[in-house]
MMTF fields as JSON, N, C-alpha, C and O atoms, coordinates in Angstrom:
{
  "mmtfVersion": "1.0.0",
  "mmtfProducer": "UNKNOWN",
  "numBonds": 399,
  "numAtoms": 400,
  "numGroups": 100,
  "numChains": 1,
  "numModels": 1,
  "chainsPerModel": [1],
  "groupsPerChain": [100],
  "chainIdList": ["A"],
  "bondAtomList": [4, 2, 8, 6, 12, 10, 16, 14, 20, 18, 24, 22, 28, 26, 32, 30, 36, 34, 40, 38, 44, 42, 48, 46, 52, 50, 56, 54, 60, 58, 64, 62, 68, 66, 72, 70, 76, 74, 80, 78, 84, 82, 88, 86, 92, 90, 96, 94, 100, 98, 104, 102, 108, 106, 112, 110, 116, 114, 120, 118, 124, 122, 128, 126, 132, 130, 136, 134, 140, 138, 144, 142, 148, 146, 152, 150, 156, 154, 160, 158, 164, 162, 168, 166, 172, 170, 176, 174, 180, 178, 184, 182, 188, 186, 192, 190, 196, 194, 200, 198, 204, 202, 208, 206, 212, 210, 216, 214, 220, 218, 224, 222, 228, 226, 232, 230, 236, 234, 240, 238, 244, 242, 248, 246, 252, 250, 256, 254, 260, 258, 264, 262, 268, 266, 272, 270, 276, 274, 280, 278, 284, 282, 288, 286, 292, 290, 296, 294, 300, 298, 304, 302, 308, 306, 312, 310, 316, 314, 320, 318, 324, 322, 328, 326, 332, 330, 336, 334, 340, 338, 344, 342, 348, 346, 352, 350, 356, 354, 360, 358, 364, 362, 368, 366, 372, 370, 376, 374, 380, 378, 384, 382, 388, 386, 392, 390, 396, 394],
  "bondOrderList": [1, 1, 1, 1, 1, 1, 1, 1, 1, 1, 1, 1, 1, 1, 1, 1, 1, 1, 1, 1, 1, 1, 1, 1, 1, 1, 1, 1, 1, 1, 1, 1, 1, 1, 1, 1, 1, 1, 1, 1, 1, 1, 1, 1, 1, 1, 1, 1, 1, 1, 1, 1, 1, 1, 1, 1, 1, 1, 1, 1, 1, 1, 1, 1, 1, 1, 1, 1, 1, 1, 1, 1, 1, 1, 1, 1, 1, 1, 1, 1, 1, 1, 1, 1, 1, 1, 1, 1, 1, 1, 1, 1, 1, 1, 1, 1, 1, 1, 1],
  "groupList": [{"groupName": "MET", "atomNameList": ["N", "CA", "C", "O"], "elementList": ["N", "C", "C", "O"], "formalChargeList": [0, 0, 0, 0], "bondAtomList": [1, 0, 2, 1, 3, 2], "bondOrderList": [1, 1, 2], "singleLetterCode": "M", "chemCompType": "L-PEPTIDE LINKING"}, {"groupName": "VAL", "atomNameList": ["N", "CA", "C", "O"], "elementList": ["N", "C", "C", "O"], "formalChargeList": [0, 0, 0, 0], "bondAtomList": [1, 0, 2, 1, 3, 2], "bondOrderList": [1, 1, 2], "singleLetterCode": "V", "chemCompType": "L-PEPTIDE LINKING"}, {"groupName": "SER", "atomNameList": ["N", "CA", "C", "O"], "elementList": ["N", "C", "C", "O"], "formalChargeList": [0, 0, 0, 0], "bondAtomList": [1, 0, 2, 1, 3, 2], "bondOrderList": [1, 1, 2], "singleLetterCode": "S", "chemCompType": "L-PEPTIDE LINKING"}, {"groupName": "ARG", "atomNameList": ["N", "CA", "C", "O"], "elementList": ["N", "C", "C", "O"], "formalChargeList": [0, 0, 0, 0], "bondAtomList": [1, 0, 2, 1, 3, 2], "bondOrderList": [1, 1, 2], "singleLetterCode": "R", "chemCompType": "L-PEPTIDE LINKING"}, {"groupName": "LEU", "atomNameList": ["N", "CA", "C", "O"], "elementList": ["N", "C", "C", "O"], "formalChargeList": [0, 0, 0, 0], "bondAtomList": [1, 0, 2, 1, 3, 2], "bondOrderList": [1, 1, 2], "singleLetterCode": "L", "chemCompType": "L-PEPTIDE LINKING"}, {"groupName": "ILE", "atomNameList": ["N", "CA", "C", "O"], "elementList": ["N", "C", "C", "O"], "formalChargeList": [0, 0, 0, 0], "bondAtomList": [1, 0, 2, 1, 3, 2], "bondOrderList": [1, 1, 2], "singleLetterCode": "I", "chemCompType": "L-PEPTIDE LINKING"}, {"groupName": "ALA", "atomNameList": ["N", "CA", "C", "O"], "elementList": ["N", "C", "C", "O"], "formalChargeList": [0, 0, 0, 0], "bondAtomList": [1, 0, 2, 1, 3, 2], "bondOrderList": [1, 1, 2], "singleLetterCode": "A", "chemCompType": "L-PEPTIDE LINKING"}, {"groupName": "PHE", "atomNameList": ["N", "CA", "C", "O"], "elementList": ["N", "C", "C", "O"], "formalChargeList": [0, 0, 0, 0], "bondAtomList": [1, 0, 2, 1, 3, 2], "bondOrderList": [1, 1, 2], "singleLetterCode": "F", "chemCompType": "L-PEPTIDE LINKING"}, {"groupName": "THR", "atomNameList": ["N", "CA", "C", "O"], "elementList": ["N", "C", "C", "O"], "formalChargeList": [0, 0, 0, 0], "bondAtomList": [1, 0, 2, 1, 3, 2], "bondOrderList": [1, 1, 2], "singleLetterCode": "T", "chemCompType": "L-PEPTIDE LINKING"}, {"groupName": "GLY", "atomNameList": ["N", "CA", "C", "O"], "elementList": ["N", "C", "C", "O"], "formalChargeList": [0, 0, 0, 0], "bondAtomList": [1, 0, 2, 1, 3, 2], "bondOrderList": [1, 1, 2], "singleLetterCode": "G", "chemCompType": "PEPTIDE LINKING"}, {"groupName": "CYS", "atomNameList": ["N", "CA", "C", "O"], "elementList": ["N", "C", "C", "O"], "formalChargeList": [0, 0, 0, 0], "bondAtomList": [1, 0, 2, 1, 3, 2], "bondOrderList": [1, 1, 2], "singleLetterCode": "C", "chemCompType": "L-PEPTIDE LINKING"}, {"groupName": "ASP", "atomNameList": ["N", "CA", "C", "O"], "elementList": ["N", "C", "C", "O"], "formalChargeList": [0, 0, 0, 0], "bondAtomList": [1, 0, 2, 1, 3, 2], "bondOrderList": [1, 1, 2], "singleLetterCode": "D", "chemCompType": "L-PEPTIDE LINKING"}, {"groupName": "PRO", "atomNameList": ["N", "CA", "C", "O"], "elementList": ["N", "C", "C", "O"], "formalChargeList": [0, 0, 0, 0], "bondAtomList": [1, 0, 2, 1, 3, 2], "bondOrderList": [1, 1, 2], "singleLetterCode": "P", "chemCompType": "L-PEPTIDE LINKING"}, {"groupName": "GLU", "atomNameList": ["N", "CA", "C", "O"], "elementList": ["N", "C", "C", "O"], "formalChargeList": [0, 0, 0, 0], "bondAtomList": [1, 0, 2, 1, 3, 2], "bondOrderList": [1, 1, 2], "singleLetterCode": "E", "chemCompType": "L-PEPTIDE LINKING"}, {"groupName": "GLN", "atomNameList": ["N", "CA", "C", "O"], "elementList": ["N", "C", "C", "O"], "formalChargeList": [0, 0, 0, 0], "bondAtomList": [1, 0, 2, 1, 3, 2], "bondOrderList": [1, 1, 2], "singleLetterCode": "Q", "chemCompType": "L-PEPTIDE LINKING"}, {"groupName": "LYS", "atomNameList": ["N", "CA", "C", "O"], "elementList": ["N", "C", "C", "O"], "formalChargeList": [0, 0, 0, 0], "bondAtomList": [1, 0, 2, 1, 3, 2], "bondOrderList": [1, 1, 2], "singleLetterCode": "K", "chemCompType": "L-PEPTIDE LINKING"}, {"groupName": "TRP", "atomNameList": ["N", "CA", "C", "O"], "elementList": ["N", "C", "C", "O"], "formalChargeList": [0, 0, 0, 0], "bondAtomList": [1, 0, 2, 1, 3, 2], "bondOrderList": [1, 1, 2], "singleLetterCode": "W", "chemCompType": "L-PEPTIDE LINKING"}, {"groupName": "TYR", "atomNameList": ["N", "CA", "C", "O"], "elementList": ["N", "C", "C", "O"], "formalChargeList": [0, 0, 0, 0], "bondAtomList": [1, 0, 2, 1, 3, 2], "bondOrderList": [1, 1, 2], "singleLetterCode": "Y", "chemCompType": "L-PEPTIDE LINKING"}],
  "groupTypeList": [0, 1, 2, 3, 4, 4, 5, 6, 7, 6, 6, 1, 0, 8, 4, 6, 9, 10, 6, 11, 3, 9, 2, 12, 12, 13, 2, 4, 12, 6, 6, 12, 14, 9, 8, 10, 6, 6, 13, 12, 6, 14, 11, 3, 1, 9, 14, 15, 6, 8, 6, 11, 4, 9, 1, 13, 4, 4, 3, 3, 8, 9, 6, 3, 15, 4, 3, 16, 1, 12, 12, 3, 2, 6, 1, 8, 0, 11, 7, 3, 6, 11, 3, 4, 8, 1, 9, 17, 11, 11, 11, 17, 8, 5, 1, 3, 5, 2, 10, 9],
  "groupIdList": [1, 2, 3, 4, 5, 6, 7, 8, 9, 10, 11, 12, 13, 14, 15, 16, 17, 18, 19, 20, 21, 22, 23, 24, 25, 26, 27, 28, 29, 30, 31, 32, 33, 34, 35, 36, 37, 38, 39, 40, 41, 42, 43, 44, 45, 46, 47, 48, 49, 50, 51, 52, 53, 54, 55, 56, 57, 58, 59, 60, 61, 62, 63, 64, 65, 66, 67, 68, 69, 70, 71, 72, 73, 74, 75, 76, 77, 78, 79, 80, 81, 82, 83, 84, 85, 86, 87, 88, 89, 90, 91, 92, 93, 94, 95, 96, 97, 98, 99, 100],
  "secStructList": [7, 2, 2, 2, 2, 2, 2, 2, 2, 2, 2, 2, 2, 2, 2, 2, 2, 6, 7, 7, 7, 7, 7, 7, 7, 6, 6, 1, 7, 7, 7, 7, 7, 7, 7, 7, 7, 7, 4, 4, 4, 4, 4, 4, 6, 6, 1, 5, 7, 7, 2, 2, 2, 2, 2, 2, 2, 2, 2, 2, 2, 7, 7, 1, 3, 3, 3, 3, 3, 7, 6, 6, 7, 7, 7, 7, 7, 7, 7, 7, 6, 6, 3, 3, 3, 3, 3, 3, 7, 6, 6, 7, 5, 3, 3, 3, 3, 3, 3, 7],
  "xCoordList": [61.339, 61.217, 60.078, 59.237, 60.064, 59.037, 57.659, 56.683, 57.572, 56.275, 55.74, 54.529, 56.598, 56.151, 55.595, 54.589, 56.256, 55.805, 54.445, 53.568, 54.268, 52.987, 51.875, 50.754, 52.17, 51.166, 50.783, 49.604, 51.775, 51.486, 50.64, 49.702, 50.97, 50.209, 48.764, 47.835, 48.58, 47.228, 46.427, 45.237, 47.053, 46.359, 45.92, 44.797, 46.809, 46.475, 45.331, 44.419, 45.366, 44.314, 42.976, 41.929, 43.0, 41.772, 41.151, 39.944, 41.961, 41.458, 40.995, 40.036, 41.647, 41.238, 39.832, 39.087, 39.472, 38.136, 37.051, 35.882, 37.422, 36.454, 36.319, 35.473, 37.123, 37.11, 35.798, 35.232, 35.313, 34.084, 34.42, 35.212, 33.832, 34.127, 33.133, 33.274, 32.146, 31.173, 30.19, 30.238, 29.314, 28.327, 28.892, 29.802, 28.37, 28.885, 28.587, 27.628, 29.4, 29.152, 27.785, 27.3, 27.18, 25.855, 25.863, 24.811, 27.02, 27.082, 26.982, 26.821, 27.075, 26.979, 25.547, 24.62, 25.341, 23.978, 23.449, 24.223, 22.159, 21.53, 21.702, 21.785, 21.752, 21.877, 20.633, 19.527, 20.797, 19.632, 18.687, 19.13, 17.417, 16.41, 15.531, 14.41, 16.036, 15.227, 14.32, 14.471, 13.414, 12.546, 12.7, 12.846, 12.665, 12.778, 11.51, 11.065, 10.931, 9.756, 10.086, 10.128, 10.32, 10.777, 9.674, 9.974, 8.423, 7.322, 7.312, 7.09, 7.542, 7.498, 8.586, 8.516, 9.581, 10.685, 10.617, 11.469, 9.638, 9.588, 9.441, 9.806, 8.918, 8.795, 10.152, 10.231, 11.211, 12.553, 13.3, 14.394, 12.727, 13.309, 13.294, 12.271, 14.41, 14.536, 15.279, 15.68, 15.473, 16.224, 17.717, 18.106, 18.532, 19.98, 20.349, 19.816, 21.26, 21.735, 22.707, 23.724, 22.396, 23.255, 23.282, 22.443, 24.24, 24.323, 23.087, 22.553, 22.633, 21.438, 20.206, 19.387, 20.083, 18.953, 19.072, 18.058, 20.28, 20.474, 19.966, 19.336, 20.237, 19.741, 18.213, 17.574, 17.645, 16.185, 15.581, 14.555, 16.213, 15.702, 15.732, 14.801, 16.786, 16.849, 15.705, 15.054, 15.477, 14.412, 13.051, 12.236, 12.798, 11.495, 11.211, 10.069, 12.246, 12.034, 12.184, 11.738, 12.795, 13.024, 14.224, 14.472, 14.973, 16.155, 17.282, 17.347, 18.157, 19.314, 20.575, 21.504, 20.619, 21.787, 21.375, 20.263, 22.287, 22.046, 23.156, 24.339, 22.767, 23.744, 23.501, 22.463, 24.48, 24.43, 24.982, 26.013, 24.314, 24.763, 25.025, 24.086, 26.306, 26.652, 26.327, 26.104, 26.3, 26.009, 27.075, 28.251, 26.635, 27.506, 28.279, 29.398, 27.695, 28.349, 27.719, 26.514, 28.556, 28.059, 27.764, 28.535, 26.661, 26.308, 25.945, 25.563, 26.069, 25.713, 24.197, 23.444, 23.774, 22.348, 21.794, 20.65, 22.58, 22.097, 20.997, 21.052, 20.008, 18.888, 19.122, 19.454, 18.952, 19.013, 17.764, 17.52, 16.98, 15.713, 15.923, 15.003, 17.127, 17.39, 18.147, 18.631, 18.257, 19.076, 18.238, 17.368, 18.515, 17.918, 18.973, 20.106, 18.599, 19.509, 19.02, 17.869, 19.913, 19.569, 20.519, 21.726, 19.957, 20.749, 20.652, 19.6, 21.754, 21.758, 22.534, 23.305, 22.323, 22.968, 24.225, 24.676, 24.781, 26.022, 25.901, 26.904, 24.69, 24.461, 24.06, 23.632, 24.197, 23.807, 22.303, 21.856, 21.534, 20.086, 19.624, 20.011, 18.811, 18.339, 17.403, 16.46, 17.683, 16.872, 16.107, 15.162, 16.504, 15.833, 16.033, 17.134, 14.968, 15.016, 14.32, 13.149, 15.06, 14.478, 15.077, 16.112, 14.423, 14.917, 15.65, 15.406, 16.541, 17.267, 18.679, 19.475],
  "yCoordList": [215.509, 216.953, 217.46, 218.246, 217.001, 217.451, 216.975, 217.719, 215.736, 215.222, 215.991, 216.19, 216.429, 217.24, 218.582, 219.075, 219.145, 220.412, 220.242, 221.092, 219.15, 218.892, 218.661, 219.131, 217.951, 217.713, 219.022, 219.269, 219.865, 221.164, 222.029, 222.69, 222.025, 222.8, 222.319, 223.126, 220.993, 220.428, 220.797, 221.094, 220.785, 221.142, 222.603, 222.924, 223.485, 224.91, 225.146, 225.918, 224.503, 224.683, 224.143, 224.725, 223.044, 222.487, 223.459, 223.7, 224.008, 224.966, 226.254, 226.872, 226.663, 227.887, 227.739, 228.716, 226.546, 226.304, 226.423, 226.618, 226.308, 226.402, 227.808, 228.05, 228.726, 230.079, 230.77, 230.594, 231.561, 232.329, 233.592, 234.416, 233.742, 234.901, 236.031, 237.109, 235.806, 236.843, 237.069, 236.388, 238.013, 238.332, 239.386, 240.125, 239.47, 240.449, 241.873, 242.102, 242.819, 244.206, 244.671, 244.213, 245.571, 246.092, 246.884, 247.064, 247.358, 248.215, 247.445, 248.058, 246.115, 245.346, 245.343, 245.106, 245.603, 245.593, 244.169, 243.219, 244.029, 242.722, 242.259, 243.075, 240.968, 240.412, 240.766, 240.76, 241.075, 241.418, 240.228, 239.097, 240.475, 239.421, 239.646, 240.14, 239.287, 239.361, 238.144, 237.212, 238.157, 236.992, 236.434, 237.18, 235.147, 234.461, 233.664, 232.946, 233.786, 232.997, 232.296, 232.934, 230.995, 230.241, 229.969, 229.702, 230.03, 229.671, 230.456, 229.853, 231.776, 232.512, 232.12, 232.504, 231.364, 230.998, 229.557, 229.137, 228.794, 227.371, 227.088, 226.005, 228.036, 227.811, 227.855, 227.563, 228.213, 228.244, 226.921, 226.758, 225.978, 224.642, 224.036, 224.078, 223.478, 222.922, 223.838, 223.41, 225.099, 226.025, 225.945, 225.413, 226.472, 226.494, 227.551, 228.66, 227.205, 228.129, 229.128, 228.733, 230.402, 231.478, 232.6, 232.651, 233.484, 234.636, 235.517, 235.997, 235.73, 236.559, 235.938, 236.642, 234.628, 233.952, 234.056, 234.18, 234.01, 234.183, 235.526, 235.611, 236.579, 237.913, 237.932, 238.497, 237.317, 237.261, 236.488, 236.891, 235.375, 234.577, 235.359, 235.267, 236.124, 236.963, 237.981, 238.199, 238.596, 239.595, 238.97, 239.531, 237.816, 237.156, 236.672, 236.722, 236.204, 235.575, 236.529, 236.213, 237.678, 238.613, 238.261, 238.925, 237.239, 236.829, 237.842, 238.546, 237.902, 238.796, 238.064, 238.675, 236.769, 235.947, 234.819, 234.298, 234.447, 233.342, 232.32, 232.656, 231.069, 229.986, 228.981, 228.321, 228.869, 227.87, 226.574, 226.588, 225.458, 224.164, 223.237, 222.734, 223.008, 222.09, 220.646, 220.351, 219.753, 218.35, 217.748, 218.104, 216.834, 216.101, 217.006, 216.68, 218.129, 219.06, 218.986, 218.776, 219.164, 219.252, 220.714, 221.6, 220.96, 222.319, 222.322, 221.295, 223.47, 223.594, 223.492, 223.787, 223.075, 222.913, 224.086, 224.038, 225.127, 226.276, 226.982, 227.067, 227.483, 228.158, 229.653, 230.242, 230.262, 231.71, 232.139, 231.71, 232.977, 233.417, 234.271, 234.43, 234.827, 235.722, 235.042, 235.722, 233.7, 233.014, 232.114, 231.378, 232.187, 231.306, 230.279, 230.637, 229.014, 227.936, 227.322, 226.901, 227.278, 226.757, 225.61, 225.808, 224.412, 223.245, 222.981, 223.178, 222.536, 222.224, 220.938, 220.493, 220.345, 219.074, 219.304, 220.438, 218.215, 218.296, 219.127, 219.627, 219.28, 220.067, 221.505, 222.242, 221.907, 223.247, 223.477, 224.621, 222.42, 222.522, 222.602, 221.774, 223.582, 223.77, 222.62, 222.318, 221.978, 220.845, 221.156, 220.443, 222.217, 222.52, 223.979, 224.512, 224.626, 226.008, 226.035, 225.675, 226.467, 226.498, 227.649, 228.207, 227.985, 229.024, 228.394, 227.248, 229.166, 228.694, 228.665, 228.296],
  "zCoordList": [12.775, 12.877, 11.985, 12.421, 10.741, 9.807, 10.259, 10.161, 10.756, 11.185, 12.385, 12.483, 13.298, 14.43, 13.943, 14.453, 12.97, 12.408, 11.74, 11.889, 11.006, 10.351, 11.371, 11.178, 12.442, 13.485, 14.156, 14.41, 14.445, 15.064, 14.132, 14.577, 12.845, 11.867, 11.792, 11.757, 11.768, 11.708, 12.947, 12.844, 14.108, 15.344, 15.325, 15.713, 14.873, 14.812, 13.826, 14.12, 12.678, 11.677, 12.177, 11.891, 12.916, 13.475, 14.468, 14.436, 15.335, 16.312, 15.654, 16.117, 14.602, 13.908, 13.33, 13.257, 12.925, 12.394, 13.446, 13.113, 14.709, 15.802, 16.357, 17.218, 15.89, 16.439, 16.134, 15.055, 17.085, 16.898, 16.124, 16.582, 14.975, 14.143, 14.389, 13.811, 15.223, 15.538, 14.404, 13.38, 14.593, 13.569, 12.626, 13.005, 11.402, 10.446, 10.909, 11.647, 10.48, 10.855, 10.361, 9.326, 11.1, 10.752, 9.448, 8.835, 9.015, 7.834, 6.52, 5.466, 6.559, 5.324, 4.811, 5.586, 3.51, 2.973, 2.872, 2.754, 2.917, 2.753, 1.31, 0.392, 1.123, -0.223, -1.034, -0.495, -2.32, -3.139, -3.252, -3.452, -3.129, -3.207, -4.431, -4.311, -5.6, -6.807, -6.861, -6.072, -7.759, -7.895, -9.298, -10.266, -9.392, -10.674, -10.882, -9.986, -12.053, -12.438, -13.745, -14.796, -13.69, -14.858, -15.882, -17.046, -15.478, -16.371, -17.686, -18.736, -17.676, -18.945, -19.947, -21.114, -19.506, -20.4, -20.881, -21.665, -20.441, -20.765, -22.258, -22.716, -23.017, -24.458, -25.165, -26.358, -24.453, -25.033, -24.856, -25.395, -24.113, -24.02, -25.414, -26.097, -25.84, -27.19, -28.138, -29.22, -27.752, -28.594, -28.262, -27.221, -29.149, -28.936, -27.903, -27.923, -27.007, -25.979, -26.614, -27.186, -26.513, -27.026, -25.993, -25.095, -26.13, -25.231, -25.369, -24.37, -26.593, -26.804, -26.148, -25.557, -26.255, -25.623, -24.098, -23.412, -23.567, -22.134, -21.65, -20.596, -22.414, -22.061, -22.089, -21.202, -23.104, -23.196, -22.031, -21.484, -21.647, -20.534, -19.231, -18.431, -19.01, -17.811, -17.806, -16.784, -18.964, -19.068, -18.818, -18.085, -19.42, -19.29, -17.874, -17.415, -17.183, -15.887, -14.712, -13.608, -14.917, -13.822, -12.968, -11.961, -13.338, -12.583, -12.765, -13.773, -11.78, -11.853, -12.263, -12.791, -12.029, -12.341, -13.264, -13.175, -14.153, -15.076, -14.899, -14.957, -14.682, -14.541, -15.657, -15.697, -16.573, -17.628, -17.051, -16.378, -17.304, -16.793, -17.972, -18.59, -18.288, -19.371, -18.988, -17.814, -19.966, -19.668, -18.744, -18.811, -17.887, -16.97, -16.021, -15.624, -15.658, -14.739, -13.359, -13.214, -12.353, -10.983, -10.676, -11.045, -10.008, -9.613, -8.135, -7.575, -7.522, -6.117, -5.967, -6.895, -4.801, -4.525, -3.724, -3.273, -3.542, -2.79, -3.573, -4.799, -2.862, -3.52, -3.526, -2.497, -4.673, -4.829, -5.565, -6.693, -4.934, -5.519, -6.755, -7.557, -6.925, -8.052, -9.193, -10.098, -9.164, -10.165, -11.07, -10.605, -12.36, -13.361, -13.761, -14.083, -13.739, -14.116, -15.418, -15.531, -16.399, -17.725, -18.059, -18.197, -18.187, -18.557, -20.051, -20.66, -20.634, -22.068, -22.313, -21.463, -23.484, -23.819, -24.656, -24.823, -25.177, -25.953, -27.221, -27.732, -27.732, -28.944, -28.629, -29.518, -27.358, -26.884, -26.981, -27.064, -26.971, -26.952, -25.506, -24.681, -25.199, -23.826, -23.469, -24.201, -22.321, -21.883, -20.591, -20.254, -19.857, -18.606, -18.253, -18.389, -17.799, -17.321, -15.962, -15.842, -14.946, -13.602, -12.799, -13.164, -11.723, -10.829, -9.66, -9.285, -9.106, -7.922, -8.207, -7.344]
}
């Protein structure tokens, strides 16, 4: 009985994934397209990662979003023109500054 229920549930969920959801409503605003330029912040590589430095990096690069990347962390590979990515090591020393 339970296995039949699980099979039916799996079938319904599989079909639900194939459903056409249509296009988004016209009233939704477009995603903000800021620009990030990492070059002006490269002199901060080697410094300690702090909240104040994060604010400065956003100001210098023109990015709207800041993503801190701790050591040995997995991050998404999606590109965002408005995002600054800052990687640091175990001692909170910045090792990489890039856009996306």
